[in-house]
N, C-alpha and C positions, 0 to 999 in steps of 0.2 A: 503492498500499499504506502502510495506517496503522497504527502502532503505538501504545503506552500507555505513559507513563513511571513505570516502578514506585516510584517517590520522592512525584511530586506529582500522577499522574493525568492529567498534560496530554495530549491528542490528536496525536500527531505522525506528519507525514507526509512519504514517502520515506526517505532516510537523514537524516534530522534529529535531533538529540537534543536536552533541554535544555541540556545542557554546551555543543551546538554555538554554540545560540541564543544563550546567556548570552555565550559568545565573541564572539560577531557585534557584539552589543550593546557589552560592554566597550570594545571597538576603536571603534565609531562615536563613542561616547561620549567617548574619549581624543581623537578626531581634529577633531570638532565640538563646539563648546563649547554651539551648542542643543540637542544631543541629552546634553551632559555635565551640565547643569543637573539631573537627576535621576538621576545616578549613585548616589548614595547609597543611592535605594530601589529599583534596579537589584539592587545588591548585598545589600541586606536583604532584600527577597521572594524571592531565588533562593535562598540563605543559610535561610532558614525554610522555605520549603517543598521545600528537597531536603534536611532533616535534617543541615545540615554545623555546627550550632550546637552547642555542648553546653546541658545544662539552665537553666545559669546564664545563659551568653552569651543563651539565647530570652528571657528574663524582661528581661533589660538591652536587648536592642535592642527589643523590646515596647515597650519604657516609650521608650526613646528614639527611636521611629519614631512611636508616639503625641504625645510632645512637638513633634515636626518636625512633622506633621500639622496639629496642634491648633492649636498656638502659631505658626506659620509661621516658624520660624528660619531664618536667615540661614545659607548655607555656613558662614560663620565660626561663630557661634553654635553651628553642628551640631559644627564639628571641634573647638571649646575642650570642647563636653561630652564625646565622644566622646573626647578625650583623656585627659578626666580619669575617664572611667570603666574605661578599658581600659591606664591605666600598668600597666608589668609592675613596677614596683617597690612598686606599692600593691594589685593585683589578686590575688587568692587564687585563684582559676577559671582554666579555660581557656577560651579561646573556642573553638576548632575541637573538636566533639565528637569523643572516643577512640574507634578504631577495634573495641575490645570492650565499648563503652557501651551498654545497649539502647537499643533503638530506640524515637525519640520517639512516641506513641501518631498512627495516621494521620488525618489529616484530608480529607476530599473537598472538596478547592481548587474553588472556582468560578470562580475567575478562574487562570490561569499564564499563564507565561512566551511558550506557545505561542498564547494567546489574543491578547497585545500582536503576537508577531511577526507573527500573519495578518491584523491589522486596521491597523497602523499603515501612511500613508502618505507622511509628510514629519515635521520634528523637531517641529512642533506637536502634532502627533494622538498622535507618540511620547509628550511628557509628560505630555499627559492620559491617556492609555492607563494608562502607568506610574507616573503618580499615583495615578490607577484601582486599578489592581493593587495595589497601597501599601496604600491604603485597606481593599480586600476581604481583602487577608492580614493587617492588624493584626485586623479584625473578628472572622479566622475564627481565628487565635490565640489572643487575647484570649478567644475562647468556649472554648478548652482549657486554657488558664493565666490567671484572671482575676488 
């Protein structure tokens, strides 16, 4: 039996949901550093494609994702930029979308977390696919919010 995720449009098999795939990915990333190397991308893409970020956080994450992918930031550089951008002392916006906020415009995502889940075979292919997912997500979110 196939179902469609109402948030991102992913084609899902059986009882799987995007949330269960995401949780499986996070578990694997925490346990195995070879998978964990792309943790930032996994979280950013899932949150963007599932409308979890506030409007301000979408813009901030889009820019951070672009910098990370285009400038080959190291994890330390990424953490430094992220801490500067989201310090609760200086940030005037919420990271997560409020329950009563209007939904973001729908995007027909051409690659989803389910695509990664159904294609990777090992840590190397996982990292390649997560990075590809991030580039697609960035391109498609940038078309929505340049």
